[in-house]
Every structure is written in structure tokens, then in C-alpha cells.
N, C-alpha and C positions, 0 to 999 in steps of 0.2 A: 202938346197933346199927349206926349208920353207920360208927363207927370200927372195929368188929369185922368189917365186911364185907371179904372177901378177894377180890382180883382174881385168879381162878384162872389166866387166860391170861397175866397179867403175871408171876405167881409161877413158872410153869413154862415161861416163854419161853426158848428155847434160842438162844444167840448163833449167828448164821449167817455169821460172817465167813469162815470157812475151809471152808464147805460149798459144793461145786460145784453150781451150778444147771443143770438140763437143760431145754432148750426142746423140747417135743414137738410144737409147732405146725408147720404146713407151712412149707417154706422161703419166705423173703421174696421171693426172686427169682420164685417162682411167682406170688405176689400181684402183683408188679410187672408180670409178663407179662400176667396177666389184666386188670389195671387198664389197661395200655397198649392191649391189644386192645379192651377195652370203650370206652376213650376214643376210639380210632380209629373204632370203630363208631358212637359217638355223634356224632363230628364229621361223618362221612359222612352219617349220617341227618339231621343238621341242615342239610346242604348240599342235600338233595333238595328238589325243588320242592314248595311247599305247595299246598293245594287251590286257592287263588285263582290262583296262578301256572299251575297245570295248566289251569284254565279259560281263562286268558288265552292260553296256547299253543294250546289247542283252538280258540278263536275265530280266532286268526291262521291256523291250518291250514285251517279251514273257509273263511275269506275267500280264501285262496290258491287252494283247489280250485275255489271258485265262480267266481273271476275267470278261472282257467285254462279252465274249462268254457265260460264265456261267450265267451272270446277265440277259441275254436276255430271258432265260427260266423263270425268275421271274418277270421281268418288261416290257417285250415285247417292245411296241412302245416307251416307255420313253428312252430306251437305243439304239434304232435304229437311224440311221442317220436322223437328223432333230428333234429328240426328245430332251427335255430339258436336260436330264441327259447326253446324248451324247455330246451336245454342251458344257456343263460344264466340262466334262472330256477332251474333245478335246482342249478347250482353255487352260485348266490347263497344258496339255501335251506340247502344243506349248510354253506356258510360261516357262515351265521348260527348254525346249531345248534352247529357245532364251536367257533366263537369264544366263544359264551356258556357253553358247557360248560367250556371251558378257563378262563374267568374264574371260574366258580362253584367249581371245585375247586383252583385255583392262585391265585397273585397276578399272573398275566400278563394284560395287557389283551386283550380279545376281538379287537382289530384284528390281532394276530399270528396267531391261529387262522384268521381269515377270509382274510388274505393268503396264508397257507400252503396253504389249501385251493385257492385259485386257482392257485398255483404248481405244486402237485402235479397238479392236473387238466390243466394245460398240458403237463406232462411225460408223463403216462401216459394222458391222455384221448383220444388219437388226433388226428383232424383238428382244426385250429385254426378254431373257429367265427367268429373275428373276420376271417377271410379273406372271409366273406360280406359284401358291400357294405352290406346292410341292418343287420347286426349291428354292423359298424364304425361306421355312422352313428348307431345308437342309443347306443353307447358314447361317441362324440364329443359328442353333444348332452347326454348325462347329465353330462358334465364341464363343461358350462355351468351346469347346475342345482346340482351339488354345492357350488361356491363360494358361491352365494347363501345356501344353508342354513348352511354352516359359518361363513362370515364374518358372518352375522347373529347366529347363536347365541352366538358368543364374546363380542362387545361388550355383549350384553344382560346379561352378568354382571360387566362391568368396574365397579370401584368408583372413581369419579372423585375422590371425597373423599380416598381413600387415595393415589391417584396425585398429586394436588395437594399432599398433605402430605409426600411423599417423591419428588419428580420426578427428582432426580439418581440416586437408587438404582434407580428403576424403569427409566428410559430408558437408563442406562448398561448395565444388565444385559440390556436388550432389544436393544441395538445392537452393543456392543463385541465380545462373543463371536461374534456373527453375522459381523462383518467379518473377524475372525481366521480363522474356519472357512472362509468363502468364499474368501479368498486362499490358505489352506492347501490346500483341495481343488484349486484351480487349479494350484498348484505340484506337488502329488503326482500329479495326473492327467497333467500334462505329463511328469513324470519316469518314472512307472510305466506309464502307459497310452499314452503318445505323443500325447496330445491337443494340438491347437492351443490357444493361450492363450485364444481367445474361447470355445472349447468348455469349457475348464476353468472359466472364470468363470461360464459359463451353468450348468454342473453345480453349482458351488459355491453359486450363488444359490438353488438348489433345496434342496440338502442342509443348508444353514445354518439352516433353519427348525426351531425346537424345537416339540414337540407337547405343549402343556400338558394337553390332554385325557387324556393317558396317566397323568399323575402328580397332577393336581389332586384327583381323588377320594381318593387316599391322603393328600395334604396336608390335606384337609378332615377326614378321619378322625383324623389326628394332632392337629389343632387342637382337635377335640372332646374329645380326651383331655388337653388342656392342654399339649401339647408344641409348642414353638416359638412360643408366644403373646406373649412379651415383645417380640420384633422383628417379629411378625406375618408369619412366614415363609410361611404359607399364602396370604395376600393378595399378598405379594411375588411368589411363584411364579406365581399365577394371572394377575395383572395384567401383570407383565413378560413372561410367556409370550405373553399375548394381543397385546401391543404388538410383540413379536418377529414374530408372524404378520403383523401389519399392515405392519411394516417390510419383511418378505419380499415381500409382495404388491406394494408400491410399487417396491422395488429390482429384483425379478425382472422386473416389467413393463417397467421402463426398460431393463434389460439386454437382454431378449428383443427389444424393439422396436429398440434400437440395432443389434443384430446382424443381424436377419432382415428388417426392413421395407425394401422396395425404394423408397427415396426419397433425395433429395439429402442430403448430410451435414448441412448447416445446419438442414434441417427436422427431421432425427432428433435433433439436439442440442436444438433448441427444444422438441420434444415431450418429450424426456427430462427437461428442466428443469421443464416445466410440468405434467407428468403427475400428480405427487403433489398439487400445489397445486390443480389443477382437480378432482381427485377429492375433496379435502377440502371445497372449496366446494360441489360437488354433493351431497356427503353431508350437510353441515350444512343445506343448503336442503331436501333431501328429508326429513331427520329432523325438522325443524321443522314441515313440512307434515303429516307423519304424526301429529304430536302435536296439531295443530290440527283435523284432520278424520279421522274423525268426532268429534263431541263426546265428551268424556271420560265423560260419564254415559250415553251411548248403550249399550243392552244388547248391541248387536252390535259394540261398539268393538274387543274383542280379535280377533275374526275379521277385521273390516274392516282393522284396522291390520296384522295379519299378512299379509293378501293384498296390501296396498299396498306393504309393504316387499319382499315376494317379487317382485311384478310389476315394481316399479321396478328392483330388483337384476338381474332376468333381462334386462330391456330394456338396461340398462347393460352387462351382460356381453356380449351380442351386438353392441351398437352400438360399444363401444370396441374389440372385436376386429375388427370390420369396418373401422373407421377407422384401425386400427393404433396406438391409444392404449393399449397394454398397461400394466397396473398401475393405470390410472385407475379402472376399474370396481371392483376389489377394495378400493381405498382408500375409494371412495365408499360402498360397501356397509357397510364396517365403521364409518365415521364416521356414516353414517345411523343405524345401529342404536345406536351409543353415544350420539348426540345425543338420539334419541327416548327411550332408557331413562333418561337423566339427567333429561330434562324430566318423564317420567312419575313418577320417584321423588320429585319435589317435591310430588306429590299423594299418592295412596294406592296406587300401584303400586311397591312396593319393588324395588330392583335384584335380579335373579336370582330373584325370587319374584313375577313379574307374569304375567298370562295369555298374553302374546305369547311369553315365553320358554318356557312350557309347550307351546305349539303347535310351536315349533321343536325342542324336545326330542323330541317325537313324530316330527316329520319326520326328524330325525337317526336315530332308531331304525329307521326304514324304509329310509333311503338308505345308512346306514353299511355294511351287508353288501354292497350293490351296489358301492360305491366300492372297498372293500378286496379283495373277492373278484375283481372284474374287473381291479383293478390288479395283484394277484398273478399274474394270468394272463399278464402281460407279461414274466415271467421266462422267458427262452428259454435252456435249457442244452444244446440239441441240438448246438451247435458250440462250446461252452465247454470249454476245457481246464483242468486243475488250476492251471496257471500263470496263466491268465487270472483264475480265481477268486481265487487268492492275491493277485494284483496289485490286484484290485478291493477285496477286504476290507482289504488293507493301506492303500489310499488312504482308505477310510472311517475306519478306526480311528486312523490317524496324525493325520488332520485333526481327528477327534473329541477326541483327547488334548489337542491344542493349544487346542481350544475349551473343554474342561473346565478347563484351566489358566487361561485367560482369565477364565472365569466365577468361578473360585475367587479370583483376584486382585481382580477387580471387587468381589466380595462383601466381601473383606477391606478394601479401600479405602473401602467404605461402612460401616465400623465394625460389621460382623457378627463374631461370634466365630469362632474357627478351625473348630470343629465345625459351626457353622451354614453357614459358607462351603463346607465340604466337602459338606454336604447340598445346598446350592444347585447346586454343580457336578454332583452326581448327578442332580438333577432336570432338568438341561440336556442329558441324554443322548438321550431319545427323539426319533425322527423318524417321523412317520406321516401326518398329514392332508394338509398341503400337498404333501408328496412324492407321496402317492397321487394327488391331483388332477392333478399335473403329470407323471405317469409317461410320458405319450405326447407331451408338448408338443414335444420335440426333433424327432421324426419329422414331426409336423404342421407345424412351422415351417420346414422346409427350403425353400431357395429353389427357385423354379420353374426358373430357368436358372442354370447355373454350379455346380450341386451336384456334388461329386466323390465318388468311391468312399470316400475317407477320411472325408468328412462323413457319409455314410450309415452307415458303421461306427460312428463316434462317437455318432450319434443312437441307434442300436440299443443300444450299450453304456450309454447314459444309462438306459434302462429297466431293464436288468439291475442296474446299480449301485443305482438307487433302491429296487427291490424288496428286494435284499439288505440295504440300509441299514435299511429298515423292519423286517425280520425280526430283525436283530441288535440294533439300538438300542432298539426298543420292548420287546423281551424283557429286555434288560439293565436298562433304565430302570425297568420295572415291578418287577422282582425287587429291585434294589438300593434303590429308594426305600422299598419296604415293609420290607425287612430292616434297613436302616441308619437309617431315620427315628427309631425309638425309641432308638437308640444315640446318634445325633448331636444330637438335639434334646432340650433340657432342659425340664422343666416349671417354670412360674412360678405359685406359688399366689396371688400378688397380682393376677393378671390373669385375668379370666373368659373362658373360651373363647367363650361366646356374645357377649360384648362385642367380642372380637377379630374374630369373623366378620362382625359388623355394622358395625364402625367403619371 
């Protein structure tokens, strides 16, 4: 029976070689359009705040409203709608919302959105609230507080073991592109904007600072995907960028003091030579003290240590400015935080994952929108012509190109691959934090006697150039790092991303 069974389907199967097949299903393009629409909808939906985030935002709004209501009993008209304090708080709140909305739906850092809000409000918001002496004083003193938070937060994440293992690579990348851009800005500012050489050097010392905070989150995400792990690109960018900030603080303080402090020449030279060394000694001493007291096992140690670092940094910030020792306070604050974090890491407080760093992350979250929104407010386009704007942008971009070339060559000289060197150059584009803090320093530092109209004009141009540089370079840096990172960095299956982050 088995042999006699006949496969009817096989027996009557008709060859279909020459038979044309017709597809009656809907067009594939329709499916693709639907899928693309659905995928876009899913992506947007995924970006929406979740329940916990909505609760967090609600708590922040309630705190703001309660503080505003309480402040009315103290300051009356100043915090009422139309008052200078109300305007400052409102523009800061809008900057926070716009900045983090931009970050959520794009690859652009929130600093750009915050700065842009300040610039737009200055242009279309009517009366300049910083012309009010009280508002100007608040902004001035906030710029004593910002550096303490910023310069403490950064070194708490430095990995000294990595820096010791690759000192030439880290320090050369932190300093050589800085020097190239500083001198380039001085030259182009002299040629294009008519700056005196000392104003060009002063501007160059500000614009030469890279802002690792813009690109480090992207680098960490790439490292988590196993990209750039062989040469520890994420660690290199974070640590070299941090040391670039420290180098900026020291050099700018020296340059600013040498130009503007009214003192005999020999005294200015002595201070310029000693400023960085004195700051380093103060930082090591204060960082060691913060490690010793209170006891490491004290339940209140995280809060007490955070307050000790903050109070010491704030005192140094005011004292060094009063004595004319510019740069000393910034170096001291960074060295203090780095020394303390290194000593804590020998026990059970790992670098970038200790309670003090969490406190400063929260402080930065609060003060970041104030810094960038109020810094964007210094962009004054009322008397700016297209030719002025073109000259300023040209000065920024030409100096930046030379900086990127220097960073690329330094990376190549340190035995990184061609693609890795290109990526390093891209991460050296953004300018944000140091520039925002120092946006008004030129006008604040003008001599009491002997200031010319040319000096006043140069000081005002400083602020415009700095804000434009923040908007252009932070946007470019955010986008290019995100887009080019997966293309330029290769994965190495032999290296664990977790080990790379911790080593």
C-alpha cells in the first residue's frame, strides 16, 4: 500500500517557470510610509516624560512658586511681574525648559537652548534688566558662585590612575591646542576686528577653553557600546578636557592680572609666575583637610565635605579677586576637589560615584540655567552690522580650524589612529562653561583710570563674540560628536566597556 500511494499534488504539479506572477498585496511603499510614520510616532512617544519625570518637574515648579510667593513678602515690587528679579527668574525658567526640551528631542546640549533664550530675550524683551544696579550685582556675585560649583564638579570625575598611565597624551592634548587657538584668536582679532594685541590675547585665553561637559556624555554612551575602548577615547576626552579647563583657569588668571591689575610691573610678573603654584599648594592642603575632617565613617560626612569644599572655594574666589591674584582661586578649587576625590577613592568612595559628586551634580542642575540664560543675555545686536557679525564669526571659525588641526596632529603623534584622531579633533570643538562664566569679565576688569573708547568697545565686543562662540561651537560639537562617533570609532571585542570606564 505504501508503494501504491500516489502523491496527487506532485503528479499534477504544473511547472511555473514561464507563468507570470501577480502581486495583489498593497504597494510596499505604502507599508514603508506607515512603518516610518509609526516609528516616528514611537520615537516621539519614547521621548515624552515618564510619570517619575513629570512628578519631578511638578515638584520643581511647586518649589519655584512657593519660593516666589515667600520672596514677595521680602522684596515686594522686585519680584512682582515687571520687576527685575521676576524677569531674571522667568527668563531662567524658560531657558531651563527650552534647553532640556531641545536636549530631549535632538542631540544638541541644553546649554545652547538656554543661551539662545537669553539672547532672544535681550533682543526682543524690551528694557535691559541688568541696567538695574541690584540685578547687575546679583549677576556679578553669581559669577563668583558658578566657578566653585563647576571647578569642583569636574575634578571629582578625573581618573588620576589613567592620567598617570598616559601623562604625555593627556597633557599635550590639554595644552597644545589651547596655545594654538589662543594665539590664533589674538592674530585674527587684530586683523579682522582691530583689537590691540593685549585684548586679542585676553579674548583668546577665554575662547581657547574646551567644554568637555558637552561631549563627555556622548563619549560615555559610545564607550558603553564598545566604541573607542581600545585606546580609552572616552577617558582621554574627559580627563584631557578637564585639565584643559584647569589650564585655562590658570593662564587666563595670569593674563587678566598682568593686563588689568594696577601694580608695578615687577609685582605683576611675580604674581603671574607664582599664581598657579600658590593655587596648587592651597588646593592640595585644603583637599587633604577635607579628607581628614570629618571622619570618613561619619554619617554626615558627604554633606559636611560638600559644604567645606564649597565654603573654601567661595572664600578663595572672593579673596583672590580682591588681592588681584587671578587664576589662583580656580586652580586651588580644582586641585582641592581632585586631591580629595583621589584620597576618597582609596577607601570606599569611587571616583565619579561618591556622595559629594552627587551633591555637586544637583547644584549644577540648579545653577546651569542661570549661568547660560543670563550669559546669553549679554549678546547685544542693537548696534551690530552684518559686517561686524561676519568678522566675529570668521575670527571664531578660523581660530577653531587651527585648533582642530592642532588637536588632530597631537592625537596622531600620540599613536592614535587616523579616525580616532579625527574624532578627538571633533570633541575639541565645543565652548560653553568657562566662556559663559567669563562673558562679562572684560567690562568688569577695565581700568578705573586711562580707559579709552577703543578699550570700552573691545570689552563690549568680547561679550558678543563669546555668546556667538557658545551658540555655534556647542551646537556643532554636540551634533558632530553624536553623528561621527559611531563612524570614526571602532569596536574592540577584546576590551570590556565596563573595564574601560573604570580603569
